[in-house]
PANUKOL-74007 format. One record per atom (N, C-alpha, C): residue in three letters; x, z, y. Coordinates in steps of 0.02 Angstrom, whole numbers, padded with zeros to 5 digits, always signed. Example, Ala and Ser with C-alpha at 12.3 -4.5 7.8 and 13.67 -1.06 7.14 Angstrom:
2
ala+00660+00390-00284/ala+00615+00390-00225/ala+00660+00390-00165/ser+00642+00354-00112/ser+00684+00357-00053/ser+00645+00394+00002/
This chain:
222
met-00913-00276-00064/met-00906-00224-00115/met-00870-00253-00175/trp-00816-00221-00197/trp-00777-00244-00254/trp-00792-00199-00314/gln-00796-00230-00372/gln-00801-00194-00435/gln-00742-00216-00479/trp-00708-00167-00509/trp-00652-00182-00553/trp-00675-00178-00625/thr-00664-00233-00662/thr-00689-00237-00731/thr-00634-00230-00783/gly-00571-00230-00762/gly-00517-00223-00811/gly-00450-00223-00777/arg-00399-00206-00815/arg-00331-00208-00790/arg-00284-00221-00848/gln-00231-00259-00834/gln-00180-00272-00883/gln-00112-00253-00855/lys-00067-00232-00900/lys+00002-00218-00882/lys+00046-00246-00937/asn+00093-00288-00917/asn+00138-00322-00965/asn+00099-00358-01020/gly+00042-00388-01000/gly+00003-00427-01047/gly-00044-00387-01091/ala-00043-00321-01085/ala-00086-00278-01126/ala-00142-00248-01084/asp-00202-00245-01113/asp-00259-00214-01078/asp-00249-00139-01071/ile-00267-00114-01013/ile-00268-00041-01000/ile-00341-00019-01002/lys-00356+00028-01046/lys-00425+00051-01051/lys-00445+00090-00988/leu-00500+00070-00958/leu-00524+00103-00898/leu-00576+00156-00916/pro-00570+00215-00887/pro-00622+00266-00899/pro-00687+00245-00867/ala-00741+00279-00887/ala-00807+00261-00862/ala-00810+00266-00786/glu-00775+00316-00757/glu-00775+00324-00685/glu-00746+00263-00649/ser-00695+00231-00681/ser-00666+00172-00651/ser-00714+00112-00655/leu-00749+00106-00710/leu-00796+00050-00717/leu-00855+00058-00670/asp-00873+00119-00654/asp-00929+00132-00609/asp-00908+00130-00536/phe-00843+00129-00522/phe-00817+00132-00454/phe-00832+00067-00416/arg-00851+00074-00353/arg-00861+00017-00309/arg-00817+00027-00247/gln-00776-00024-00232/gln-00733-00020-00173/gln-00767-00052-00114/leu-00776-00014-00060/leu-00813-00037-00001/leu-00763-00064+00050/leu-00767-00130+00062/leu-00720-00163+00107/leu-00759-00210+00154/ser-00733-00217+00215/ser-00764-00263+00262/ser-00711-00282+00315/leu-00717-00343+00340/leu-00674-00365+00395/leu-00706-00353+00463/asp-00766-00325+00463/asp-00799-00307+00526/asp-00758-00252+00561/pro-00733-00264+00622/pro-00693-00212+00656/pro-00729-00147+00665/gly-00796-00149+00663/gly-00835-00087+00670/gly-00842-00048+00606/phe-00822-00077+00550/phe-00826-00042+00486/phe-00763-00001+00475/lys-00772+00064+00463/lys-00714+00108+00454/lys-00689+00105+00383/leu-00632+00074+00374/leu-00601+00071+00307/leu-00573+00140+00290/ser-00575+00157+00227/ser-00548+00221+00205/ser-00527+00216+00132/ile-00483+00262+00112/ile-00465+00268+00042/ile-00515+00314+00009/gln-00553+00286-00038/gln-00604+00326-00072/gln-00571+00374-00122/asp-00611+00416-00152/asp-00585+00466-00199/asp-00551+00431-00258/leu-00485+00439-00262/leu-00446+00407-00316/leu-00433+00454-00375/ser-00455+00515-00370/ser-00436+00565-00420/ser-00462+00549-00490/lys-00517+00511-00495/lys-00547+00498-00560/lys-00536+00426-00584/ile-00500+00386-00545/ile-00491+00316-00564/ile-00417+00298-00567/tyr-00376+00343-00594/tyr-00304+00335-00593/tyr-00279+00265-00611/pro-00304+00233-00664/pro-00277+00167-00681/pro-00287+00114-00627/leu-00333+00128-00579/leu-00348+00078-00528/leu-00318+00094-00460/ile-00278+00147-00454/ile-00253+00167-00389/ile-00215+00111-00354/glu-00168+00080-00389/glu-00129+00027-00357/glu-00172-00034-00339/pro-00213-00061-00385/pro-00255-00118-00365/pro-00301-00103-00305/val-00329-00043-00304/val-00375-00024-00250/val-00338-00020-00183/thr-00281+00015-00181/thr-00245+00023-00118/thr-00213-00042-00095/asp-00190-00084-00142/asp-00162-00148-00123/asp-00214-00193-00091/thr-00273-00196-00120/thr-00327-00238-00092/thr-00347-00212-00023/leu-00351-00146-00016/leu-00368-00116+00048/leu-00319-00137+00102/thr-00255-00144+00084/thr-00203-00161+00133/thr-00218-00226+00168/phe-00239-00277+00131/phe-00253-00342+00162/phe-00310-00337+00213/tyr-00362-00300+00196/tyr-00418-00292+00241/tyr-00398-00251+00303/ala-00357-00199+00292/ala-00335-00157+00348/ala-00293-00198+00397/asp-00249-00241+00371/asp-00208-00283+00415/asp-00251-00327+00459/leu-00300-00360+00430/leu-00342-00405+00469/leu-00387-00368+00518/gln-00415-00312+00497/gln-00456-00273+00542/gln-00415-00251+00603/leu-00353-00229+00591/leu-00310-00206+00645/leu-00296-00263+00693/ala-00282-00323+00667/ala-00269-00381+00710/ala-00329-00396+00754/met-00390-00391+00726/met-00450-00406+00764/met-00462-00353+00817/arg-00453-00290+00798/arg-00465-00236+00847/arg-00415-00238+00905/lys-00354-00259+00890/lys-00302-00260+00942/lys-00300-00327+00979/gly-00342-00375+00959/gly-00349-00437+00996/gly-00294-00487+00984/leu-00270-00493+00922/leu-00220-00544+00907/leu-00252-00613+00918/ala-00224-00652+00963/ala-00254-00717+00981/ala-00241-00769+00926/leu-00288-00817+00921/leu-00280-00871+00873/leu-00235-00925+00903/thr-00173-00905+00915/thr-00122-00950+00942/thr-00059-00941+00900/val-00034-00995+00873/val+00026-00990+00831/val+00083-00958+00870/gly+00113-00907+00841/gly+00167-00870+00873/gly+00144-00806+00908/glu+00078-00797+00916/glu+00053-00735+00946/glu+00076-00675+00905/his+00100-00622+00939/his+00134-00566+00905/his+00112-00500+00936/leu+00102-00451+00892/leu+00086-00383+00914/leu+00126-00333+00872/phe+00152-00281+00905/phe+00183-00225+00869/phe+00142-00163+00883/ile+00120-00131+00830/ile+00076-00073+00837/ile+00107-00012+00804/glu+00121+00038+00845/glu+00146+00101+00817/glu+00087+00139+00788/his+00093+00155+00724/his+00039+00190+00689/his+00065+00257+00663/gly+00106+00254+00611/gly+00141+00313+00589/gly+00101+00366+00553/leu+00036+00356+00544/leu-00005+00407+00512/leu-00001+00400+00436/pro-00006+00455+00399/pro+00003+00452+00326/pro-00056+00420+00291/asn-00040+00380+00240/asn-00089+00353+00193/asn-00075+00385+00125/ser-00127+00410+00093/ser-00117+00446+00030/ser-00145+00408-00029/trp-00108+00409-00085/trp-00133+00383-00148/trp-00130+00437-00203/ala-00130+00500-00182/ala-00129+00555-00230/ala-00191+00552-00274/gly-00182+00568-00336/gly-00237+00568-00384/gly-00210+00567-00455/gly-00248+00595-00502/gly-00224+00598-00571/gly-00160+00639-00575/pro-00109+00614-00609/pro-00046+00651-00615/pro-00004+00650-00551/thr-00024+00611-00501/thr+00014+00607-00439/thr-00010+00662-00392/ala+00030+00716-00387/ala+00012+00773-00345/ala+00022+00757-00271/val+00075+00721-00255/val+00089+00699-00187/val+00104+00624-00189/gly+00071+00587-00147/gly+00085+00516-00141/gly+00065+00494-00072/arg+00113+00479-00029/arg+00096+00459+00039/arg+00151+00416+00069/asp+00130+00372+00115/asp+00178+00334+00154/asp+00153+00329+00225/cys+00197+00308+00271/cys+00181+00298+00341/cys+00214+00234+00364/val+00178+00193+00402/val+00206+00130+00426/val+00184+00115+00497/asp+00224+00074+00531/asp+00204+00039+00592/asp+00190-00033+00573/phe+00154-00070+00616/phe+00133-00137+00600/phe+00162-00188+00648/asp+00187-00243+00620/asp+00213-00299+00659/asp+00173-00361+00637/leu+00129-00386+00681/leu+00081-00439+00663/leu+00098-00503+00701/thr+00097-00560+00665/thr+00111-00624+00695/thr+00063-00677+00666/leu+00032-00717+00710/leu-00008-00774+00688/leu+00041-00831+00674/thr+00050-00848+00612/thr+00103-00895+00593/thr+00080-00967+00584/asp+00015-00979+00573/asp-00007-01047+00560/asp-00081-01055+00572/ile-00099-01113+00599/ile-00169-01135+00601/ile-00172-01204+00570/asn-00213-01212+00519/asn-00219-01274+00483/asn-00287-01305+00498/ala-00286-01356+00540/ala-00349-01388+00560/ala-00380-01426+00502/ala-00340-01449+00454/ala-00366-01489+00399/ala-00413-01449+00354/asp-00395-01385+00342/asp-00438-01345+00299/asp-00470-01286+00336/asn-00466-01286+00402/asn-00498-01234+00443/asn-00476-01164+00423/thr-00410-01153+00420/thr-00384-01087+00403/thr-00332-01066+00454/ala-00321-01001+00456/ala-00266-00972+00495/ala-00230-00922+00451/thr-00165-00916+00463/thr-00124-00871+00423/thr-00089-00820+00468/met-00092-00758+00447/met-00059-00703+00484/met-00007-00670+00439/arg+00050-00654+00467/arg+00100-00614+00432/arg+00097-00543+00459/ala+00092-00495+00414/ala+00090-00424+00433/ala+00148-00388+00400/leu+00194-00363+00440/leu+00249-00322+00415/leu+00232-00249+00424/his+00242-00210+00371/his+00234-00137+00375/his+00304-00107+00375/leu+00322-00072+00428/leu+00390-00050+00439/leu+00393+00026+00445/pro+00450+00058+00426/pro+00455+00130+00432/pro+00452+00153+00505/pro+00410+00201+00521/pro+00410+00229+00589/pro+00476+00266+00603/ala+00496+00267+00665/ala+00558+00301+00684/ala+00556+00375+00664/ala+00496+00405+00666/ala+00489+00476+00652/ala+00479+00491+00578/gly+00479+00439+00535/gly+00470+00451+00464/gly+00398+00462+00446/cys+00386+00509+00400/cys+00318+00520+00375/cys+00303+00595+00368/gly+00316+00632+00421/gly+00302+00703+00420/gly+00350+00742+00377/ala+00334+00805+00366/ala+00376+00849+00325/ala+00375+00827+00253/ala+00433+00825+00221/ala+00438+00807+00151/ala+00408+00863+00108/pro+00387+00847+00046/pro+00360+00898+00001/pro+00408+00956-00011/thr+00472+00944-00005/thr+00523+00997-00009/thr+00581+00975+00035/pro+00618+01022+00066/pro+00668+01003+00116/pro+00720+00953+00092/trp+00742+00957+00028/trp+00795+00912+00007/trp+00772+00839+00003/leu+00706+00827+00003/leu+00680+00759+00004/leu+00681+00728+00075/gln+00694+00769+00125/gln+00692+00746+00194/gln+00753+00702+00211/lys+00809+00711+00177/lys+00870+00674+00193/lys+00858+00599+00183/pro+00874+00557+00233/pro+00862+00485+00226/pro+00899+00455+00167/val+00865+00413+00130/val+00896+00381+00071/val+00919+00310+00087/ser+00903+00286+00148/ser+00922+00218+00167/ser+00942+00219+00241/asp+00930+00164+00276/asp+00952+00157+00345/asp+00898+00177+00395/thr+00843+00206+00372/thr+00790+00232+00415/thr+00769+00301+00390/ala+00727+00334+00429/ala+00696+00395+00403/ala+00653+00378+00343/asn+00648+00423+00295/asn+00605+00412+00237/asn+00532+00405+00260/asn+00497+00355+00233/asn+00426+00347+00251/asn+00382+00343+00189/trp+00408+00366+00131/trp+00371+00365+00068/trp+00391+00425+00026/tyr+00341+00463+00004/tyr+00354+00522-00038/tyr+00306+00521-00098/gln+00331+00543-00156/gln+00289+00549-00214/gln+00313+00605-00259/val+00266+00645-00282/val+00280+00696-00333/val+00231+00685-00390/arg+00258+00670-00448/arg+00216+00651-00504/arg+00230+00696-00564/lys+00177+00723-00593/lys+00184+00767-00652/lys+00186+00724-00715/glu+00236+00738-00756/glu+00243+00702-00819/glu+00254+00754-00874/gly+00207+00759-00920/gly+00211+00810-00972/gly+00186+00877-00946/lys+00200+00929-00983/lys+00173+00995-00968/lys+00204+01026-00906/ser+00270+01019-00898/ser+00302+01053-00841/ser+00360+01012-00814/ile+00353+00946-00812/ile+00403+00902-00784/ile+00374+00869-00721/tyr+00412+00871-00667/tyr+00391+00841-00604/tyr+00445+00793-00580/ile+00425+00731-00564/ile+00471+00682-00537/ile+00458+00679-00462/ala+00507+00701-00422/ala+00501+00703-00349/ala+00543+00647-00319/ser+00513+00607-00275/ser+00546+00547-00249/ser+00536+00540-00175/ala+00585+00510-00142/ala+00581+00490-00072/ala+00609+00420-00066/ala+00583+00381-00018/ala+00606+00312-00014/ala+00593+00283+00056/lys+00626+00227+00067/lys+00608+00182+00122/lys+00564+00128+00092/glu+00505+00117+00123/glu+00458+00068+00098/glu+00441+00018+00152/thr+00438-00046+00134/thr+00415-00099+00179/thr+00365-00144+00142/phe+00321-00175+00180/phe+00274-00225+00155/phe+00283-00289+00196/asp+00275-00345+00164/asp+00274-00410+00198/asp+00213-00447+00171/asp+00159-00448+00210/asp+00096-00478+00189/asp+00084-00544+00226/asp+00063-00596+00190/asp+00040-00658+00219/asp-00033-00668+00199/ile-00077-00673+00248/ile-00148-00674+00235/ile-00179-00737+00267/lys-00211-00778+00226/lys-00244-00838+00250/lys-00319-00826+00253/ile-00349-00841+00311/ile-00421-00830+00319/ile-00455-00896+00337/ser-00519-00899+00321/ser-00559-00957+00339/ser-00582-00950+00411/leu-00575-01003+00450/leu-00600-01003+00519/leu-00673-01020+00522/val-00703-01036+00464/val-00774-01052+00461/val-00816-00988+00455/asp-00797-00945+00406/asp-00837-00885+00395/asp-00795-00820+00396/gly-00730-00824+00409/gly-00689-00765+00416/gly-00665-00732+00352/arg-00685-00759+00294/arg-00665-00728+00231/arg-00591-00738+00217/ile-00563-00694+00175/ile-00494-00702+00152/ile-00492-00758+00100/val-00453-00810+00113/val-00446-00865+00066/val-00394-00848+00013/ser-00338-00820+00035/ser-00285-00799-00011/ser-00239-00751+00026/ala-00199-00714-00012/ala-00152-00667+00019/ala-00096-00652-00030/thr-00037-00641-00003/thr+00020-00620-00043/thr+00051-00559-00012/gln+00086-00521-00054/gln+00119-00460-00030/gln+00185-00451-00066/leu+00237-00435-00027/leu+00302-00415-00054/leu+00313-00343-00032/asn+00316-00298-00081/asn+00323-00226-00069/asn+00390-00203-00097/leu+00433-00177-00052/leu+00501-00156-00071/leu+00509-00082-00061/leu+00537-00048-00111/leu+00554+00023-00106/leu+00627+00032-00125/thr+00662+00071-00085/thr+00730+00092-00101/thr+00731+00168-00095/gly+00745+00202-00150/gly+00737+00275-00147/gly+00782+00315-00192/glu+00765+00379-00194/glu+00803+00427-00234/glu+00753+00475-00266/lys+00766+00495-00328/lys+00720+00540-00362/lys+00758+00591-00404/arg+00724+00646-00417/arg+00752+00699-00460/arg+00698+00722-00508/thr+00719+00743-00566/thr+00675+00774-00615/thr+00677+00849-00607/cys+00619+00880-00598/cys+00615+00952-00584/cys+00574+00986-00638/leu+00588+01050-00648/leu+00556+01090-00700/leu+00505+01139-00673/asp+00490+01135-00609/asp+00441+01181-00580/asp+00402+01146-00525/glu+00342+01171-00513/glu+00297+01140-00465/glu+00324+01144-00393/lys+00365+01195-00379/lys+00393+01203-00312/lys+00454+01160-00300/leu+00475+01123-00350/leu+00531+01076-00345/leu+00596+01111-00326/ala+00607+01170-00356/ala+00667+01208-00343/ala+00719+01200-00398/met+00696+01189-00460/met+00742+01182-00517/met+00745+01108-00536/cys+00792+01073-00505/cys+00794+01000-00512/cys+00863+00976-00533/gly+00863+00919-00566/gly+00926+00889-00587/gly+00959+00849-00532/ala+01011+00813-00550/ala+01048+00772-00502/ala+01005+00714-00478/pro+01016+00691-00416/pro+00976+00635-00391/pro+00996+00569-00424/gly+00948+00526-00430/gly+00960+00458-00456/gly+00928+00407-00411/arg+00962+00351-00400/arg+00937+00299-00357/arg+00886+00255-00395/phe+00839+00226-00359/phe+00793+00179-00389/phe+00772+00127-00337/ser+00751+00071-00361/ser+00722+00019-00317/ser+00662-00012-00353/ile+00612-00029-00315/ile+00551-00060-00342/ile+00536-00122-00300/val+00524-00177-00334/val+00503-00239-00300/val+00436-00260-00330/arg+00385-00263-00289/arg+00319-00282-00312/arg+00296-00345-00275/lys+00273-00395-00312/lys+00247-00456-00282/lys+00174-00464-00304/leu+00130-00472-00255/leu+00058-00475-00269/leu+00029-00540-00244/leu-00023-00563-00277/leu-00060-00623-00256/leu-00134-00609-00262/leu-00170-00622-00208/leu-00243-00620-00209/leu-00268-00690-00197/ala-00303-00717-00247/ala-00324-00787-00243/ala-00388-00797-00284/pro-00428-00848-00267/pro-00488-00862-00307/pro-00469-00880-00378/glu-00513-00862-00425/glu-00501-00879-00494/glu-00504-00955-00503/ala-00455-00982-00539/ala-00453-01054-00550/ala-00514-01076-00589/glu-00543-01132-00568/glu-00602-01158-00603/glu-00582-01199-00664/
């Protein structure tokens, strides 16, 4: 069970509402434990930290359920393609779809650890129907697998579509199975428009965007 006690952005503290401070994230590496995205509607400042942490646990659970062997070079490709949602707060639509490419990349006998690389790749079929037809057009070299519609101000909506990939490296202890450390590289290449109505019919010209996110999960230095 994880509890979030604070968040910073660009070196400045972000005030967390009481709902965020009371929130507990339920996570387990037990393959029998059903991971899920809990209600994010009341904890908007924590949506990204919560979903990012969940990703590492979901990758490892999937590897265990599918029987990834503890042999360096062992590889599995899993077609998934089902939508994951991060809608909540001002985000009216937020979803992506991925397939999984898992590889056991290292076993370190000296410290009793194993490392797995998990790639999250766009499914060939994309991510279902777009929030509006003009968002369906591919913005990169694959079908779009990421959609977001975010309300900004009284009547401004930012509608976006993108190609999204993840590259996760997760080190686990072979003694007790816990996550020792993990890194993530999250890349988005997309297109967005500013719209003046909820139906996304009155929109401006499209603009390109790219997002590069690098994450590290590690024990606090003593």
